[in-house]
Each structure stands twice: as structure tokens, then as C-alpha cells.
Backbone bond lengths (Angstrom), bond angles and torsions (degrees), N, CA, C in turn:
res aa  C-N    CA-C-N  psi(-1)  N-CA   C-N-CA  omega(-1)  CA-C   N-CA-C  phi
1 M - - - 1.453 - - 1.491 110.61 -
2 G 1.365 119.23 152.01 1.461 121.41 -178.39 1.614 114.09 -61.17
3 N 1.269 113.60 -160.31 1.385 120.37 -178.34 1.511 112.44 -64.26
4 R 1.323 117.46 131.29 1.508 122.70 177.07 1.489 104.37 -85.82
5 L 1.384 115.68 139.24 1.452 122.84 176.00 1.471 110.25 -68.72
6 T 1.286 122.60 132.58 1.460 122.87 168.93 1.501 112.25 -107.23
7 Q 1.316 116.80 -11.02 1.452 124.31 168.83 1.435 110.50 -143.69
8 I 1.361 116.39 147.03 1.479 120.99 -168.89 1.544 108.60 -90.44
9 A 1.356 118.62 -47.32 1.467 123.21 -179.81 1.564 108.16 -80.32
10 T 1.403 113.47 83.65 1.469 116.64 178.92 1.573 112.21 -91.81
11 R 1.245 116.93 -12.09 1.455 125.00 -176.70 1.557 114.48 57.60
12 T 1.292 118.06 5.62 1.451 123.22 173.54 1.449 115.34 -62.00
13 G 1.327 117.76 -25.28 1.455 122.08 -178.15 1.510 113.66 -89.55
14 D 1.320 118.35 -0.02 1.426 120.21 -177.61 1.514 115.43 -59.44
15 D 1.426 112.40 -22.61 1.475 114.60 -176.73 1.586 111.05 -89.90
16 G 1.347 114.73 9.31 1.503 118.87 174.47 1.565 110.02 90.93
17 T 1.257 115.15 13.62 1.513 118.91 175.46 1.496 112.11 -118.51
18 S 1.280 119.13 163.08 1.411 126.18 176.48 1.506 108.38 -141.35
19 G 1.389 110.53 156.62 1.484 111.22 -177.35 1.527 114.30 -107.75
20 L 1.386 112.85 148.43 1.453 119.70 171.38 1.484 110.44 -87.75
21 A 1.331 114.68 173.60 1.471 121.63 -177.24 1.600 112.20 -59.68
22 D 1.312 115.31 -26.87 1.428 116.91 -179.66 1.555 112.79 -93.75
23 N 1.323 115.87 20.60 1.393 129.33 177.19 1.630 114.17 68.49
24 T 1.362 114.56 7.40 1.443 117.58 171.80 1.495 110.43 -65.66
25 R 1.286 119.73 139.69 1.448 123.56 177.28 1.516 109.33 -110.53
26 L 1.357 112.72 130.94 1.489 118.97 177.52 1.494 107.09 -131.59
27 P 1.431 113.47 161.93 1.445 118.54 178.68 1.542 109.98 -61.70
28 K 1.293 122.57 145.50 1.395 126.73 -175.14 1.570 110.29 -63.89
29 H 1.351 116.71 -21.41 1.509 116.72 -179.19 1.579 108.64 -90.67
30 H 1.332 116.97 8.33 1.467 117.75 176.22 1.569 112.52 -59.31
31 P 1.349 117.32 139.82 1.445 117.03 -179.86 1.525 115.93 -57.48
32 R 1.337 120.12 -25.20 1.429 122.04 175.25 1.529 112.13 -61.53
33 F 1.340 116.11 -39.94 1.496 120.70 178.00 1.514 109.36 -71.29
34 A 1.337 118.55 -34.64 1.404 118.36 178.14 1.528 111.47 -61.83
35 A 1.334 114.35 -43.10 1.454 119.34 -178.47 1.605 108.41 -66.50
36 M 1.249 115.84 -45.38 1.464 119.65 179.18 1.514 111.27 -61.00
37 G 1.328 116.32 -37.76 1.432 122.38 -178.93 1.583 110.43 -67.40
38 D 1.310 114.32 -43.50 1.477 119.69 178.58 1.514 112.39 -63.18
39 V 1.362 115.44 -38.62 1.480 120.46 178.14 1.549 109.36 -65.84
40 D 1.354 116.08 -44.54 1.397 122.56 179.04 1.553 110.77 -59.99
41 E 1.327 115.62 -44.81 1.472 120.03 179.80 1.593 109.23 -63.91
42 L 1.333 117.27 -42.58 1.439 119.43 175.67 1.523 110.59 -58.91
43 N 1.299 119.51 -45.71 1.406 121.27 177.44 1.503 114.58 -60.51
44 S 1.305 117.32 -37.36 1.480 122.66 173.73 1.544 112.15 -64.68
45 H 1.345 118.09 -41.04 1.426 120.16 178.53 1.527 112.61 -67.92
46 I 1.322 116.11 -33.42 1.482 120.50 176.32 1.587 105.54 -65.52
47 G 1.389 116.59 -41.40 1.379 118.20 179.28 1.526 113.32 -59.29
48 L 1.374 113.75 -34.96 1.520 117.54 178.31 1.561 107.72 -72.64
49 L 1.307 119.92 -35.27 1.486 121.27 177.24 1.549 108.92 -63.29
50 L 1.300 116.40 -34.87 1.508 121.75 -178.08 1.585 108.37 -69.80
51 C 1.267 122.22 -11.12 1.449 125.31 176.05 1.517 108.89 -78.21
52 E 1.268 117.43 -16.98 1.487 120.71 -176.01 1.544 108.15 -85.72
53 P 1.348 119.37 160.37 1.536 122.11 169.67 1.555 105.92 -68.99
54 L 1.332 111.32 125.22 1.491 120.45 -178.99 1.537 109.09 -130.02
55 P 1.334 119.53 155.18 1.419 121.21 169.72 1.530 107.84 -64.54
56 D 1.280 116.32 146.27 1.501 119.45 -175.55 1.500 113.04 -56.98
57 G 1.307 122.82 -40.87 1.456 123.51 179.72 1.477 109.43 -62.68
58 V 1.278 120.51 -41.83 1.478 126.78 179.75 1.568 106.77 -60.10
59 R 1.338 114.25 -54.55 1.437 120.38 -179.23 1.526 113.65 -52.22
60 E 1.305 115.03 -48.99 1.431 122.14 179.54 1.523 112.58 -60.95
61 L 1.310 118.89 -43.28 1.452 125.78 173.47 1.540 111.71 -57.11
62 L 1.326 114.20 -49.75 1.532 117.24 -176.82 1.476 111.75 -67.73
63 V 1.345 118.26 -36.22 1.450 119.90 177.31 1.607 106.69 -59.72
64 D 1.353 116.30 -47.74 1.475 118.73 -179.87 1.547 109.61 -59.93
65 V 1.355 117.26 -40.85 1.475 119.75 -178.24 1.487 108.62 -64.17
66 Q 1.286 123.52 -33.42 1.444 126.84 173.47 1.537 110.40 -55.78
67 H 1.236 114.31 -49.95 1.465 120.75 178.62 1.543 112.78 -61.83
68 Q 1.325 115.08 -44.67 1.433 120.21 177.93 1.544 113.30 -62.79
69 L 1.364 113.29 -38.96 1.475 119.64 176.51 1.576 110.11 -63.25
70 F 1.283 115.57 -35.08 1.481 121.54 175.37 1.477 110.80 -62.32
71 N 1.387 116.27 -46.41 1.434 122.77 173.54 1.546 113.28 -55.65
72 L 1.395 111.79 -44.20 1.420 117.66 -178.66 1.499 111.34 -64.38
73 G 1.320 117.81 -43.58 1.462 121.33 173.39 1.481 114.64 -59.17
74 G 1.315 112.81 -44.53 1.491 117.65 174.69 1.526 112.04 -60.22
75 E 1.258 121.18 -39.12 1.447 123.82 173.59 1.514 113.66 -59.19
76 L 1.318 112.76 -43.15 1.515 118.61 178.87 1.458 110.63 -64.67
77 S 1.404 116.75 -32.27 1.440 119.81 -173.82 1.567 111.23 -81.28
78 M 1.363 115.09 -14.86 1.468 121.87 -179.46 1.498 111.54 -123.83
79 P 1.379 116.99 76.59 1.394 119.71 -175.87 1.628 112.70 -51.24
80 G 1.348 112.04 134.22 1.459 115.04 -176.80 1.477 116.61 94.17
81 H 1.313 116.07 -16.80 1.472 119.94 177.75 1.533 113.49 -95.44
82 T 1.304 119.13 149.64 1.440 122.91 177.70 1.547 110.01 -115.58
83 L 1.309 115.32 119.27 1.477 121.54 179.72 1.511 110.25 -117.01
84 L 1.386 116.58 -33.13 1.467 122.10 -179.12 1.495 108.20 -86.62
85 K 1.278 118.88 119.52 1.457 125.16 -175.77 1.558 111.03 -88.79
86 D 1.316 117.24 156.55 1.452 122.98 173.34 1.612 112.58 -57.01
87 E 1.334 112.25 -30.50 1.486 116.97 -176.00 1.611 106.86 -65.83
88 A 1.256 117.30 -30.85 1.486 118.65 178.57 1.506 110.96 -63.25
89 V 1.367 117.91 -39.81 1.500 120.60 178.32 1.513 106.78 -70.48
90 L 1.291 120.71 -36.96 1.486 124.23 178.04 1.550 109.87 -61.09
91 Q 1.342 116.04 -41.23 1.481 119.07 179.43 1.525 109.70 -59.94
92 L 1.375 116.49 -40.09 1.445 118.90 -178.29 1.577 108.01 -70.53
93 D 1.287 119.75 -40.63 1.452 123.46 176.93 1.574 108.83 -58.23
94 N 1.283 119.40 -42.90 1.467 121.19 -177.75 1.545 109.49 -71.54
95 A 1.333 119.00 -38.29 1.444 123.03 176.51 1.518 109.44 -62.10
96 L 1.374 116.19 -45.56 1.451 118.05 179.30 1.460 114.20 -59.85
97 A 1.285 116.45 -40.85 1.531 122.71 -179.94 1.506 105.89 -64.13
98 E 1.328 120.24 -49.05 1.396 122.69 -174.76 1.525 113.85 -61.56
99 H 1.345 116.33 -49.41 1.401 119.54 -177.69 1.528 112.61 -74.52
100 N 1.263 119.48 -39.12 1.474 122.14 175.53 1.496 110.10 -58.69
101 A 1.272 121.89 -37.60 1.498 121.87 -176.39 1.527 111.13 -66.80
102 A 1.335 118.10 -21.56 1.458 120.92 178.22 1.545 113.71 -90.33
103 L 1.337 117.39 -2.38 1.413 118.68 -175.80 1.543 112.21 -103.27
104 P 1.356 117.65 150.77 1.424 117.95 175.34 1.498 110.08 -73.79
105 R 1.310 117.51 161.04 1.429 123.58 174.62 1.516 112.35 -62.40
106 L 1.322 118.18 140.76 1.476 122.65 -179.94 1.544 107.67 -69.98
107 M 1.310 115.02 133.97 1.574 118.42 175.96 1.506 107.97 -94.00
108 E 1.324 121.21 -21.52 1.440 123.94 -176.20 1.414 107.07 -167.28
109 F 1.428 119.18 173.90 1.399 122.90 175.37 1.536 109.63 -60.33
110 I 1.325 115.47 146.83 1.472 118.99 177.41 1.531 109.49 -112.66
111 L 1.407 111.84 151.65 1.467 117.70 179.38 1.570 108.08 -83.01
112 P 1.354 117.30 152.31 1.415 116.32 171.61 1.535 112.27 -73.96
113 A 1.251 119.23 79.20 1.431 122.83 -171.79 1.565 109.54 -151.29
114 G 1.325 112.46 -166.50 1.473 119.46 -179.10 1.524 109.91 110.36
115 T 1.359 111.80 -130.81 1.447 116.61 178.09 1.531 110.11 -72.21
116 R 1.368 117.53 166.98 1.473 119.49 178.90 1.532 107.92 -65.94
117 A 1.315 120.32 -38.69 1.491 124.94 -179.48 1.532 108.49 -62.48
118 A 1.353 117.36 -45.63 1.439 121.22 -179.47 1.495 109.50 -66.07
119 A 1.277 118.07 -41.89 1.432 117.90 -179.32 1.509 111.77 -65.34
120 Q 1.328 118.85 -37.58 1.461 123.18 173.97 1.454 112.52 -64.87
121 A 1.366 119.28 -37.56 1.415 120.57 174.06 1.570 112.33 -60.67
122 H 1.365 116.28 -35.90 1.384 120.43 175.73 1.545 111.99 -67.48
123 V 1.322 119.27 -35.97 1.446 121.24 171.52 1.498 110.13 -58.53
124 C 1.377 114.90 -46.85 1.474 118.76 -179.86 1.502 110.48 -59.90
125 R 1.329 117.49 -37.46 1.496 122.82 178.77 1.528 109.50 -59.98
126 T 1.333 117.44 -48.80 1.453 118.83 -175.11 1.541 111.95 -73.20
127 V 1.289 118.11 -33.58 1.458 121.39 175.00 1.572 109.15 -67.45
128 A 1.331 118.46 -37.90 1.477 122.66 173.94 1.490 113.75 -58.33
129 R 1.331 114.05 -39.83 1.504 118.94 177.73 1.544 110.05 -66.31
130 R 1.342 115.23 -42.11 1.459 118.06 178.84 1.471 111.77 -63.90
131 A 1.330 117.27 -40.72 1.455 120.10 176.16 1.531 112.48 -64.10
132 E 1.281 116.10 -40.51 1.505 119.89 173.05 1.494 113.95 -58.29
133 R 1.368 115.92 -40.69 1.410 117.46 178.89 1.546 112.55 -68.76
134 A 1.298 113.46 -35.53 1.466 116.79 176.53 1.528 113.84 -68.56
135 V 1.315 118.26 -35.14 1.455 120.99 176.92 1.520 108.48 -71.39
136 V 1.331 119.14 -39.51 1.477 119.40 177.32 1.527 111.66 -65.30
137 A 1.334 116.94 -38.85 1.444 120.22 177.23 1.516 110.01 -66.61
138 L 1.276 119.11 -39.02 1.513 122.94 174.76 1.552 110.92 -57.77
139 A 1.335 114.53 -50.85 1.461 121.20 -176.27 1.552 109.57 -65.22
140 A 1.313 119.63 -25.65 1.495 121.97 -178.78 1.533 109.59 -76.86
141 Q 1.365 117.90 -16.01 1.449 118.56 -178.46 1.566 110.87 -77.47
142 Q 1.296 118.04 137.18 1.482 123.54 -178.26 1.477 107.95 -60.33
143 G 1.371 114.93 131.16 1.464 117.74 174.14 1.568 114.41 87.90
144 E 1.279 116.90 -3.39 1.480 118.75 -178.12 1.569 111.86 -96.46
145 A 1.231 115.82 116.36 1.492 122.18 -179.09 1.479 109.67 -84.41
146 V 1.364 114.45 113.80 1.435 120.95 173.88 1.517 107.01 -140.93
147 G 1.407 115.39 126.43 1.438 120.26 176.90 1.534 112.88 -70.20
148 A 1.360 113.66 168.14 1.442 120.26 176.06 1.506 112.61 -72.27
149 A 1.366 120.89 -35.62 1.379 122.37 -174.02 1.508 116.76 -55.00
150 P 1.386 118.84 -41.63 1.470 118.63 177.83 1.502 114.10 -58.95
151 R 1.390 115.00 -40.68 1.467 120.56 -179.73 1.574 107.10 -65.68
152 H 1.315 118.49 -48.84 1.474 122.69 -175.78 1.563 108.37 -63.57
153 Y 1.373 118.78 -40.82 1.410 122.26 -179.44 1.557 112.62 -60.98
154 L 1.320 113.39 -50.64 1.482 118.20 179.12 1.469 114.28 -62.83
155 N 1.277 117.99 -35.29 1.518 126.50 174.82 1.566 107.49 -59.21
156 R 1.284 115.29 -58.20 1.461 121.68 -178.19 1.549 112.92 -62.51
157 L 1.323 114.90 -38.28 1.494 121.60 178.92 1.489 110.01 -64.76
158 S 1.243 117.48 -39.76 1.534 118.48 178.93 1.578 109.66 -63.64
159 D 1.309 115.57 -45.56 1.401 122.18 176.21 1.539 111.70 -60.62
160 L 1.317 116.06 -42.01 1.451 120.30 178.88 1.547 110.41 -62.74
161 M 1.334 115.97 -44.37 1.478 117.55 -177.94 1.556 112.39 -64.31
162 F 1.303 116.54 -32.26 1.450 121.44 173.64 1.557 108.05 -59.16
163 V 1.399 114.65 -53.83 1.471 120.13 -178.86 1.535 111.37 -60.31
164 L 1.348 117.32 -44.04 1.448 119.74 177.21 1.474 111.98 -62.91
165 A 1.338 124.60 -36.09 1.387 124.68 176.65 1.554 108.92 -56.58
166 R 1.332 114.39 -45.55 1.469 119.97 178.16 1.574 111.41 -61.88
167 V 1.363 116.36 -41.66 1.453 122.86 177.35 1.533 109.27 -58.52
168 L 1.365 114.65 -49.00 1.510 119.61 -174.80 1.481 111.37 -69.02
169 N 1.317 120.04 -31.71 1.483 117.62 172.64 1.481 116.55 -63.59
170 R 1.336 115.97 -21.65 1.446 120.45 178.76 1.554 117.63 -95.45
171 V 1.269 113.79 0.16 1.549 119.95 -174.87 1.512 107.15 -55.37
172 D 1.283 119.62 -46.57 1.468 120.30 -177.77 1.513 114.22 -109.69
173 G 1.277 115.96 33.92 1.445 124.17 177.83 1.483 113.26 83.39
174 G 1.283 119.40 16.37 1.489 121.82 177.35 1.482 112.81 -78.50
175 D 1.344 117.35 -165.18 1.459 120.09 -178.70 1.592 106.61 -154.93
176 D 1.304 113.77 175.35 1.446 121.90 174.03 1.483 110.42 -58.43
177 V 1.286 121.29 153.28 1.450 124.30 166.37 1.492 108.03 -101.20
178 Y 1.403 115.21 108.61 1.432 118.03 -169.93 1.527 108.10 -88.97
179 W 1.375 111.77 146.80 1.459 121.35 171.25 1.546 107.90 -61.11
180 K 1.248 119.28 133.59 1.472 120.93 179.97 1.565 107.92 -86.24
181 S 1.273 114.73 78.49 1.452 120.95 -178.66 1.523 109.09 -87.02
182 E 1.281 116.76 156.31 1.428 119.99 173.87 1.509 116.07 -58.88
183 R 1.350 114.46 -39.32 1.474 123.22 174.64 1.514 112.63 -58.57
184 L 1.195 116.95 -44.56 1.566 121.23 -179.00 1.515 105.39 -68.39
185 A 1.333 118.36 -42.30 1.530 118.65 -177.59 1.489 111.22 -62.06
186 R 1.338 115.20 -43.81 1.548 121.47 174.98 1.523 111.96 -56.88
187 A 1.346 114.19 -44.94 1.512 118.58 179.57 1.487 110.33 -63.69
188 Q 1.325 117.97 -40.17 1.478 120.11 -176.39 1.491 108.70 -69.89
189 R 1.349 118.96 -28.54 1.440 121.37 178.63 1.465 111.86 -83.09
190 G 1.309 118.88 -8.27 1.519 126.51 -175.54 1.476 114.25 76.18
191 E 1.348 117.47 26.50 1.457 122.14 175.20 1.459 112.71 -87.67
192 E 1.354 116.97 157.65 1.454 119.86 175.72 1.561 110.29 -70.39
193 N 1.365 113.88 158.99 1.461 115.40 174.28 1.483 113.54 -79.21
């Protein structure tokens, strides 16, 4: 990995630029920094979710996700290097399959609500989608090296955070918070669609 910071207030960014791990300096508004920032924000939101009471398996998974997001951020800061492995995406696929199998079928759209942990998982989901959009936008720029694994990882992670929100709403016997759509109301009254 590139140079490690020994001091935080370097003042080198006062000119509106920031450095990558290879010492390249780019304007702070560069799409690479937007993607790196969104991944960092996602990691911070997962850290906040980890402050909540969570089932052990979910906690262990999210701690590993934080490490993988750090790898993803490192990869973004070192164009042309690969730090996020395909196995990380496979881990999310396996977690999705495991947790989805234990959930009932959705009857309608759900609101990002319920327990505090579930609501925070939904925040993580939305930030993951934003980070994914930023990585896709960066990859679309001519001359920008971005591997496929970061895009795949963020896509799966957003899906996983949706599923984990549903899991977390059920920890103490709760349920999803359904959108009160007209279709669902008719179905509950036993009317035809």
C-alpha cells in the first residue's frame, strides 16, 4: 500500500487537490474521490450499525464487510491495482442465499423502517447504491481504471443490506413495515385486483 499517514493535518489539500496512493494529485471534485468518499461513508454507516445489538452471524459478516470495503477503497485509491477479490463477492452471494431462505416472500414494497438496526441497514443499502453509482460513473470516464469486482461487490452489498434489514426487523418477533398501497389494502379485504 502507498504511504501511510503519520499526521492528519498535512495542509497539502489546501489547494483543492488530494493525493492518491501512488502520489498522483487530482482535484478534490474528481469522480475517483467521489467514489472513494461514498465507499468511506458506507463503511462508516456500517460501523454505526455495528453499535446496535445484532445476531452474532450478522455481526461477523458486517465486520468482514468493513474490511472488504477498506480493500475496495484502497483499490480505488490505487488505479490499476486489485485488492478486492472475487471471493468477497461470493461471500455476499452466499450470505444473501442463506438469509433470503429464512425470510417470508414479500407481499408488497416495504418502508425503510422498523427497528433502529433495520432502519440503519436501510441507510447502508441506500449509501451502497450511491457508492455503486459513483464507481460506475468513474469506470465510464475515459482512461479511468476500475475493476469489475468493486461494482459487483457494491451491487450485492446493497441487496444484502435490504435482506439484513428484513432479518433485523424479525430479531424480536417483529415484521417488515409494509407500504400501505391500494393493492395491498384490497388483498387484505379479500377483493379482486
